[in-house]
Kinemage of the C-alpha trace (Angstrom):
@kinemage 1
@onewidth
@group {chain A} dominant
@subgroup {mainchain}
@vectorlist {calphas} color= white
{ca met a 1} P -11.726 13.389 1.436
{ca ala a 2} L -13.398 10.037 1.960
{ca ile a 3} L -14.864 7.241 -0.138
{ca phe a 4} L -18.563 6.661 -0.826
{ca leu a 5} L -19.763 8.811 2.124
{ca thr a 6} L -19.030 12.469 2.943
{ca glu a 7} L -20.426 15.317 5.039
{ca glu a 8} L -22.571 16.251 2.018
{ca ser a 9} L -24.317 12.852 1.933
{ca lys a 10} L -28.045 13.027 2.656
{ca val a 11} L -29.293 9.841 4.267
{ca leu a 12} L -32.673 8.120 4.371
{ca val a 13} L -33.289 5.249 6.796
{ca gln a 14} L -35.552 2.462 5.565
{ca gly a 15} L -37.038 0.870 8.655
{ca met a 16} L -36.227 3.891 10.830
{ca thr a 17} L -39.323 3.559 12.997
{ca gly a 18} L -38.449 0.008 14.111
{ca ala a 19} L -36.481 -0.611 17.292
{ca glu a 20} L -33.102 -1.155 15.612
{ca gly a 21} L -33.667 1.545 13.033
{ca met a 22} L -34.567 4.088 15.696
{ca lys a 23} L -31.625 3.183 17.943
{ca his a 24} L -29.066 3.504 15.180
{ca thr a 25} L -30.674 6.576 13.626
{ca arg a 26} L -30.116 8.250 16.984
{ca arg a 27} L -26.447 7.220 16.897
{ca met a 28} L -25.989 8.372 13.315
{ca leu a 29} L -27.491 11.765 14.103
{ca ala a 30} L -25.188 12.106 17.114
{ca ala a 31} L -22.239 11.405 14.781
{ca gly a 32} L -23.249 14.313 12.552
{ca thr a 33} L -24.850 12.304 9.749
{ca arg a 34} L -27.338 14.300 7.691
{ca ile a 35} L -30.403 12.109 8.278
{ca val a 36} L -33.082 13.693 6.090
{ca gly a 37} L -35.880 11.186 6.568
{ca gly a 38} L -37.137 7.711 7.298
{ca val a 39} L -39.148 5.401 5.050
{ca asn a 40} L -42.173 3.423 6.236
{ca pro a 41} L -45.307 3.274 4.047
{ca arg a 42} L -47.527 2.653 7.085
{ca lys a 43} L -46.293 5.760 8.915
{ca ala a 44} L -45.865 8.147 5.990
{ca gly a 45} L -46.555 11.778 6.791
{ca arg a 46} L -45.460 11.597 10.410
{ca thr a 47} L -42.504 13.390 11.936
{ca val a 48} L -40.424 11.577 14.526
{ca asp a 49} L -38.567 13.569 17.159
{ca ile a 50} L -35.156 12.005 17.829
{ca asp a 51} L -33.354 13.802 20.639
{ca gly a 52} L -34.707 17.125 19.470
{ca ser a 53} L -34.171 16.472 15.744
{ca pro a 54} L -37.454 16.246 13.807
{ca val a 55} L -37.161 13.556 11.124
{ca pro a 56} L -39.952 13.194 8.542
{ca val a 57} L -41.231 9.759 7.515
{ca phe a 58} L -41.941 9.150 3.832
{ca gly a 59} L -44.021 6.489 2.158
{ca ser a 60} L -41.306 5.489 -0.322
{ca val a 61} L -37.670 6.084 -1.164
{ca his a 62} L -38.745 7.944 -4.307
{ca glu a 63} L -40.880 10.293 -2.236
{ca gly a 64} L -38.062 10.842 0.253
{ca met a 65} L -35.529 11.572 -2.471
{ca ala a 66} L -37.864 14.002 -4.216
{ca ala a 67} L -38.483 15.919 -0.994
{ca thr a 68} L -34.953 15.961 0.417
{ca gly a 69} L -32.420 15.223 -2.318
{ca ala a 70} L -31.257 12.108 -0.439
{ca asp a 71} L -28.483 10.111 -2.109
{ca val a 72} L -27.889 7.375 0.506
{ca thr a 73} L -30.220 4.903 2.166
{ca val a 74} L -29.505 2.689 5.175
{ca val a 75} L -31.664 -0.446 5.257
{ca phe a 76} L -32.849 -1.869 8.595
{ca val a 77} L -35.781 -3.724 7.019
{ca pro a 78} L -36.400 -7.333 8.275
{ca pro a 79} L -35.065 -10.143 6.050
{ca pro a 80} L -38.363 -11.126 4.354
{ca phe a 81} L -38.802 -7.558 3.077
{ca ala a 82} L -35.184 -6.534 2.467
{ca lys a 83} L -35.117 -7.574 -1.190
{ca ala a 84} L -38.093 -5.364 -2.000
{ca ala a 85} L -36.621 -2.482 0.013
{ca val a 86} L -33.298 -2.525 -1.861
{ca met a 87} L -35.018 -2.867 -5.232
{ca glu a 88} L -37.285 0.056 -4.373
{ca ala a 89} L -34.261 2.189 -3.514
{ca ala a 90} L -32.494 1.222 -6.748
{ca asp a 91} L -35.616 1.957 -8.808
{ca ala a 92} L -35.747 5.398 -7.193
{ca gly a 93} L -32.189 6.066 -8.373
{ca ile a 94} L -30.429 6.196 -4.984
{ca gly a 95} L -26.647 6.262 -5.321
{ca leu a 96} L -25.732 4.155 -2.281
{ca ala a 97} L -27.696 1.526 -0.354
{ca val a 98} L -26.164 0.288 2.912
{ca val a 99} L -27.877 -2.980 3.843
{ca ile a 100} L -27.418 -3.737 7.549
{ca thr a 101} L -29.952 -6.569 7.691
{ca glu a 102} L -28.585 -10.051 8.361
{ca gly a 103} L -30.247 -13.358 7.528
{ca ile a 104} L -31.249 -12.383 3.989
{ca pro a 105} L -31.565 -15.507 1.789
{ca ala a 106} L -28.761 -15.780 -0.762
{ca his a 107} L -31.172 -15.902 -3.709
{ca asp a 108} L -32.743 -12.631 -2.548
{ca ala a 109} L -29.302 -11.040 -2.297
{ca val a 110} L -28.379 -12.224 -5.798
{ca ala a 111} L -31.618 -10.715 -7.144
{ca phe a 112} L -31.322 -7.303 -5.531
{ca his a 113} L -27.604 -6.972 -6.275
{ca ala a 114} L -28.248 -7.582 -9.977
{ca his a 115} L -31.189 -5.180 -9.904
{ca ala a 116} L -29.155 -2.463 -8.175
{ca arg a 117} L -26.108 -2.898 -10.412
{ca ala a 118} L -28.280 -2.486 -13.517
{ca arg a 119} L -29.466 0.853 -12.099
{ca ser a 120} L -26.005 2.073 -10.996
{ca thr a 121} L -26.815 1.822 -7.287
{ca arg a 122} L -23.861 0.810 -5.122
{ca val a 123} L -24.835 -1.710 -2.434
{ca ile a 124} L -22.762 -2.248 0.704
{ca gly a 125} L -23.665 -5.455 2.517
{ca pro a 126} L -25.875 -7.156 3.412
{ca asn a 127} L -25.086 -8.313 6.950
{ca cys a 128} L -22.576 -5.528 7.433
{ca pro a 129} L -21.866 -2.713 9.922
{ca gly a 130} L -21.949 -0.061 7.190
{ca leu a 131} L -19.348 2.642 6.717
{ca ile a 132} L -18.035 5.735 8.429
{ca ser a 133} L -16.012 8.730 7.316
{ca pro a 134} L -14.963 10.120 10.718
{ca gly a 135} L -15.789 13.761 11.238
{ca gln a 136} L -18.134 13.666 8.259
{ca ser a 137} L -20.797 10.976 8.275
{ca asp a 138} L -21.697 7.532 9.633
{ca ala a 139} L -24.122 5.261 7.755
{ca gly a 140} L -24.857 2.064 9.645
{ca ile a 141} L -24.040 0.737 13.098
{ca ile a 142} L -20.318 1.540 13.505
{ca pro a 143} L -19.916 3.263 16.894
{ca pro a 144} L -18.725 6.785 16.032
{ca asp a 145} L -16.780 7.266 19.263
{ca ile a 146} L -14.147 4.625 18.462
{ca ala a 147} L -12.619 6.828 15.741
{ca pro a 148} L -13.497 10.417 16.631
{ca ala a 149} L -11.189 12.131 14.152
{ca pro a 150} L -10.404 11.816 10.442
{ca gly a 151} L -7.015 10.486 9.450
{ca arg a 152} L -4.809 8.803 6.870
{ca ile a 153} L -5.906 5.157 6.951
{ca gly a 154} L -8.490 3.533 4.705
{ca leu a 155} L -10.029 0.362 6.141
{ca val a 156} L -11.993 -2.352 4.341
{ca ser a 157} L -13.189 -5.333 6.348
{ca lys a 158} L -15.376 -8.410 6.109
{ca ser a 159} L -15.786 -8.489 9.890
{ca gly a 160} L -17.800 -5.951 11.870
{ca thr a 161} L -16.115 -6.540 15.214
{ca leu a 162} L -12.631 -6.464 13.703
{ca thr a 163} L -13.559 -3.193 12.001
{ca tyr a 164} L -14.260 -1.786 15.448
{ca gln a 165} L -11.087 -3.215 16.981
{ca leu a 166} L -8.728 -1.864 14.315
{ca met a 167} L -10.426 1.529 14.385
{ca his a 168} L -9.993 1.631 18.156
{ca glu a 169} L -6.364 0.529 18.082
{ca leu a 170} L -5.462 3.083 15.409
{ca arg a 171} L -7.730 5.878 16.620
{ca asp a 172} L -4.881 8.308 17.220
{ca ile a 173} L -3.853 8.144 13.547
{ca gly a 174} L -7.439 8.159 12.296
{ca phe a 175} L -9.245 7.037 9.169
{ca ser a 176} L -10.338 8.614 5.909
{ca ser a 177} L -13.136 6.034 5.727
{ca ala a 178} L -13.801 2.582 7.142
{ca val a 179} L -16.061 0.237 5.188
{ca gly a 180} L -17.535 -2.972 6.586
{ca ile a 181} L -18.430 -4.892 3.428
{ca gly a 182} L -20.042 -7.866 5.195
{ca gly a 183} L -19.085 -11.519 5.141
{ca asp a 184} L -22.037 -13.182 3.400
{ca pro a 185} L -21.283 -15.223 0.251
{ca val a 186} L -23.102 -12.630 -1.878
{ca ile a 187} L -22.204 -8.992 -1.217
{ca gly a 188} L -22.373 -5.821 -3.263
{ca thr a 189} L -19.175 -3.853 -2.653
{ca thr a 190} L -15.996 -5.938 -2.492
{ca his a 191} L -12.464 -5.599 -1.171
{ca ile a 192} L -11.391 -4.740 -4.714
{ca asp a 193} L -13.949 -1.932 -5.026
{ca cys a 194} L -12.723 -0.348 -1.795
{ca leu a 195} L -9.034 -0.844 -2.588
{ca thr a 196} L -9.539 0.972 -5.886
{ca ala a 197} L -11.467 3.828 -4.269
{ca phe a 198} L -8.909 4.267 -1.482
{ca asp a 199} L -6.052 4.192 -3.985
{ca gln a 200} L -7.693 7.121 -5.789
{ca asp a 201} L -8.466 9.079 -2.602
{ca pro a 202} L -5.788 11.757 -2.056
{ca asp a 203} L -6.202 11.749 1.733
{ca thr a 204} L -5.738 8.001 2.171
{ca glu a 205} L -2.061 7.131 2.623
{ca leu a 206} L -2.330 3.468 3.613
{ca ile a 207} L -5.004 0.777 3.312
{ca val a 208} L -5.807 -1.871 5.919
{ca leu a 209} L -7.560 -4.967 4.551
{ca ile a 210} L -9.277 -7.394 6.911
{ca gly a 211} L -10.362 -10.741 5.549
{ca glu a 212} L -11.287 -14.112 6.947
{ca ile a 213} L -11.412 -17.779 6.105
{ca gly a 214} L -13.744 -18.957 3.372
{ca gly a 215} L -14.122 -18.138 -0.293
{ca asp a 216} L -11.455 -16.558 -2.477
{ca ala a 217} L -12.152 -12.826 -2.088
{ca glu a 218} L -8.794 -12.161 -0.461
{ca glu a 219} L -6.866 -14.054 -3.140
{ca arg a 220} L -8.630 -11.997 -5.809
{ca ala a 221} L -7.874 -8.842 -3.834
{ca ala a 222} L -4.201 -9.862 -3.676
{ca ala a 223} L -4.042 -10.212 -7.460
{ca his a 224} L -5.657 -6.779 -7.830
{ca ile a 225} L -3.193 -5.226 -5.372
{ca ala a 226} L -0.238 -6.645 -7.286
{ca arg a 227} L -1.482 -5.237 -10.593
{ca his a 228} L -3.200 -1.983 -9.727
{ca ile a 229} L -2.751 -0.613 -6.180
{ca thr a 230} L 0.001 1.959 -5.679
{ca lys a 231} L -0.433 2.610 -1.930
{ca pro a 232} L 0.856 0.359 0.862
{ca val a 233} L -1.569 -2.273 2.135
{ca ile a 234} L -1.487 -3.982 5.542
{ca gly a 235} L -3.590 -7.120 5.981
{ca tyr a 236} L -5.092 -9.405 8.574
{ca ile a 237} L -6.919 -12.702 8.037
{ca ala a 238} L -9.215 -13.967 10.776
{ca gly a 239} L -9.331 -17.716 11.290
{ca phe a 240} L -5.763 -19.012 11.703
{ca thr a 241} L -6.876 -21.045 14.735
{ca ala a 242} L -10.118 -22.376 13.217
{ca pro a 243} L -10.379 -26.176 13.649
{ca glu a 244} L -9.819 -28.057 10.399
{ca gly a 245} L -12.977 -29.314 8.720
{ca arg a 246} L -15.365 -27.222 10.792
{ca thr a 247} L -17.509 -24.366 9.532
{ca met a 248} L -16.807 -21.245 11.578
{ca gly a 249} L -18.605 -17.917 11.851
{ca his a 250} L -21.207 -16.706 9.416
{ca ala a 251} L -22.218 -18.092 6.051
{ca gly a 252} L -19.204 -16.721 4.193
{ca ala a 253} L -16.618 -18.472 6.369
{ca ile a 254} L -16.628 -21.883 4.709
{ca val a 255} L -13.343 -23.666 4.011
{ca ser a 256} L -13.092 -26.446 1.437
{ca gly a 257} L -9.851 -28.423 1.600
{ca ser a 258} L -6.901 -26.030 1.351
{ca ser a 259} L -8.981 -23.430 -0.480
{ca gly a 260} L -10.117 -20.514 1.631
{ca thr a 261} L -7.770 -21.137 4.559
{ca ala a 262} L -6.156 -18.283 6.438
{ca glu a 263} L -2.683 -19.533 5.515
{ca ala a 264} L -3.493 -19.640 1.791
{ca lys a 265} L -4.867 -16.110 1.909
{ca lys a 266} L -1.855 -14.872 3.869
{ca arg a 267} L 0.523 -16.342 1.275
{ca ala a 268} L -1.399 -14.722 -1.582
{ca leu a 269} L -1.369 -11.306 0.082
{ca glu a 270} L 2.311 -11.510 1.031
{ca ala a 271} L 3.169 -12.464 -2.553
{ca ala a 272} L 1.488 -9.204 -3.583
{ca gly a 273} L 3.663 -7.212 -1.174
{ca val a 274} L 1.130 -6.952 1.657
{ca ala a 275} L 2.441 -7.178 5.237
{ca val a 276} L 0.043 -9.507 7.092
{ca gly a 277} L -0.318 -9.426 10.872
{ca ser a 278} L -0.872 -12.588 12.889
{ca thr a 279} L -3.245 -10.766 15.287
{ca pro a 280} L -5.278 -7.559 15.074
{ca thr a 281} L -2.838 -5.824 17.457
{ca glu a 282} L 0.169 -6.884 15.389
{ca thr a 283} L -1.662 -5.593 12.304
{ca ala a 284} L -2.101 -2.240 14.045
{ca ser a 285} L 1.616 -2.233 14.909
{ca leu a 286} L 2.577 -2.936 11.287
{ca thr a 287} L 0.365 -0.028 10.242
{ca arg a 288} L 1.986 2.292 12.774
{ca ala a 289} L 5.471 1.241 11.716
{ca arg a 290} L 4.650 2.113 8.107
{ca leu a 291} L 3.021 5.466 8.863
{ca leu a 292} L 5.187 6.476 11.840
{ca pro a 293} L 8.613 5.016 11.004
{ca gly a 294} L 10.428 6.983 13.687
{ca ala a 295} L 8.325 5.725 16.589
{ca ser a 296} L 8.758 2.711 18.845
{ca phe a 297} L 5.783 0.720 20.040
{ca ser a 298} L 4.677 -0.905 23.242
{ca ser a 299} L 3.306 -4.442 23.387
{ca ser a 300} L -0.178 -2.954 23.056
{ca gly a 301} L 0.736 -1.394 19.724
{ca gln a 302} L 0.595 2.167 21.090
{ca pro a 303} L 3.397 4.550 20.150
{ca gly a 304} L 6.225 5.137 22.582
{ca arg a 305} L 9.304 7.322 22.355
{ca pro a 306} L 11.119 7.646 19.025
{ca ser a 307} L 13.663 4.894 18.570
{ca pro a 308} L 17.289 6.115 18.426
{ca ser a 309} L 17.865 3.863 15.418
{ca gly a 310} L 14.779 5.199 13.646
{ca val a 311} L 13.330 1.695 13.402
């Protein structure tokens, strides 16, 4: 099992014929993703050969869906045109839109999120790495080789690079799905959405939540965990060493007074029963200790010999 994306998902790529779209379409195909077409009105009717895989180009998402049965789109469209691209996909009735594009104005994001929600289209992003269900499908820019096998961990993360790091450190256990939700102030799918989906997924045994300074998404996630989540959750908050009073990272990482600090988020999560690591590697070790209670761990977080005490 997996959440949002499976081996049955049929994927269109809006902006496939651009440099970034082409590069990552090649990677997605290599990961086994069922890429059924690209979308570019100016190149409609062409077929693009990508490492021996012929991929048709359609003039619209509606046309691509009608011809292929696509139910997912990955958006690599430049920021000035991203709003129209997502709205087009929602109007066509696509089930999932993964918006990789960064630099989209907040008012555009607000508009297309509302438009998509009204049409029951789930949006992941924008400014995100996408999502991967290892061994099944990869929609976005997550390198498929860092988690080559499916497993028992569900991962939801604001940070793209920390998504990659935790997947690499826990690659031997593996993941049911990993979702990079993006760190912009306005995003479609939230920590809470993913926590709920992982809690309902029979093949996910433990959830790893990665947050960061700024906003209150992690505090809201903590309240949701306390009330509704039945599976263990391990957390990490990026930004403990951020200088006070300075904006760090992307647009979502804005701290105002004591609100939005890493320490405040850590306290909220711990109050909800979440074990929070102080570094990504410690977070991986906490995850291992919960899933592999009879193993000991090296300083790198990798499993060693079983501990005689079972701890």
